N, C-alpha and C positions, 0 to 999 in steps of 0.2 A: 702708439695708440690716439696722443691728443690729434695728432695728426690727421688719423682715420675718421675719429670726432669732426673734427673740421670738416673735411671732406664731405663727408655726411652731411652735416649741417648746408653746405654750399650748396648739395644737391637738392634740398628737400627747399630752400631757396627759391634757385632755379626755375623747380616744378611750380611752387606758388605763382611765380613770376608769369611763366607760361599758362597757366589756369585765369589770371587775372587779366590778361592781356587777351587773350580766346573770350572771357567773358566781356571785355569792353568793345573789343568788334563785335561780338552779336549785339551789343547794344545799342552802336553806329547805325547797322541794319533797321534797326525796329525802330530808329527815332520819331518823334512826333511828328515831323515837317514831311518826311517820307510816307507816312502815316496817314496825312491830312491831304496829300498830292492824290494815292490811291483811290480815298475816298471821295475826292472832288471828280477823279476820270469814272467811275461809279455813277455819281450822282448825273454825269453826261448822259452814261449812257443810258441810265434808266429813262432820262428825259426825249433822248432820243426814240428810244422803244416806245416808250409811250405817245411821242408825236407821229411813228408810224402806224401806229394800232388805232389811232383816230382817224389820222389820213387814208387807211385802207375802208375802216368801217362807210365813212363820207361817199369814198369810192362806189360801195356796194349798194349803199342806199339812191346816190344817184343814177345807176345802172337801172335797180327795182323802180324808181320812179319814173325814168324814162321807157322802160319797159311797159310799163303801165298806162301810161299816158300815149305809147304807142299804138299797143292794143286795146285798151279799152277808154280811152277818154280822147278820138279823135271827132271833133265838132264839124257838124255837117248842119247847115239852114235850109230848116225847111220853106218852100217855094208854092203858095198857094194853099187854097183852103178843101185838099182832096181828102186829107184826113182825117178834118172834125170829126165829133170834138174831141177825138184825141191827142191831135194837135194843131197848135194854129199856123196861119200865115206869119212867117218869120222868128218862130220857134228854132232855137239853138240845141241842139239832140247832140247827145255822146253816141257813138259808134261802137261798139264791142268788134274788133277784127280777126280775134283769136279763136272766138266758139266756135263759127264751122272750118276750123281745121278738126277739132274734136270730134265734132257731130254735122250731120245735115240738117236744111235749112227744113222747118216745119211749117205746118200749114196755121195760119195764125201769127204767125210771125212780120213783124214789119222789119223792113229791109232796107237797106240806101242803097241805090244801084245807077249806076249809068248806062240808060238807052241803046241798048244793040254795040255799049262798048265804047261809046264815043267818047274821048276823053274833054274834047274842047265843052260838054255841054255841062248844064248844073246835076248834082246828086237831084235824083227823086227818089222820093217815100213812098213806099206802098206795101200795103200786105198782101203775105201769100197766100192763094188760094187754091191753085191746082200743084201738084207735085210730078216729078219725073215719073212716066209711062202712066200717066194717066189720061182719062179724055174728059175737059171741061165743054158744058154747053152752060146759056144759058136760056134758058125758058120762062115766059110766063112771069118774069119778074124775079128769079128765082134762079139759084148756081145747081147744075148738077154735075156732078162726079162720076162717070162712069155708069152715066144713066139713073143715079139713084139723085132726089134733093138732098143737099147736105145743108146744112144753119151750123152746125160747131165752128166753131174760132172764124164764122166770117159774119163780118157786120153790115154788108152792103143788102140794103132790102128793097125790095120795090124797085128793081133795076129796070127805067126806060129804055134804056140803050144795049143792045147786045153787042154792036158791031160784029167782028169775025164771029163773036162766041154766038152767034142765031144759028151757026151751024156746029157739027164737033170742034173741038180743038185736039187734036192728039198729043201730048207733049213727050217729047223724045227725052233719053233717060240723061240729059244733063240742063232741061228747060222747066220754068216753073211760070206759071201762068197769074199773073199780079191785078189786083182792085184797090181802089181806093174805096175808102169807108163811107166816105161818101160821094158816090157814083157819078153823080148829077154836075160834078164839078172836077171830074179826076179825067187824066189823058194815064190811061195804062194798056196794060195786053188785049183790051178790048178795039184798039186802037191799029190798025196795021202797019202803020210806023214807030210802033213800040214790039207790038206784039211779046211772044212770049222770051224770059228772061233767062239766060243762060248761066250758069253757075260762075263761070269766069267774070262774067259781069256783076256779080253780087260785092258789096263793097264792104258788108258786115251787118251786124243787126242792130237795131235802135233800141237800147234801153233806158235812157235816160233822157229827161228835158230838162238844160244848163238854163233857160232862161231865166229868170227871175219872173214870179207871177203864179196866177192861179196851177199852173199847171206844171209848177216844177216838182222835180223828184222823178221817182220812178215809172217810165211807162206804164198807163192803169191796166192797158189792156193787148 
């Protein structure tokens, strides 16, 4: 009987030792050193994710800035006094290159274009007077569109030199007739060497005067 009790006691002791060993092993796997290393790894990953997020946001901002400058902030210098008083000689203007992809040029728009599409010439800045399909003629110092005197969106008055517009000028489906507001100092569609401006020759719409001075700001008319 005593031998049986002794065996039972030995078994209980053996089970306690096994249990203590298991607990000890569990403690080893969760010791503070390993936990600290895991926290360090998590911290590094979090910092890397934050840096990647910042880099992505900066890249997006740069792309947006590039698009805005490319399509809305192209700079063109105005040469001459043909657009006085709206623009002065030497004024630097911003050209919207995107607008005419979404809508057609309108009467009264001030545009920048290369005469006859010649890439070696300076940009010319004028106001659109005649639209595709219309007939333009200058009679008695006034502009006539389809034989009707037109004043709206046309700021050239008492035009002394009609040029080729002394006779009716019929515009094709992709052509525009342009004038300078200061007609007496303007080389525009009245001159045979410039003539009608084709759609593909239009660089964009002038919308902002970037030169510091009295004209700085949005084009007034």
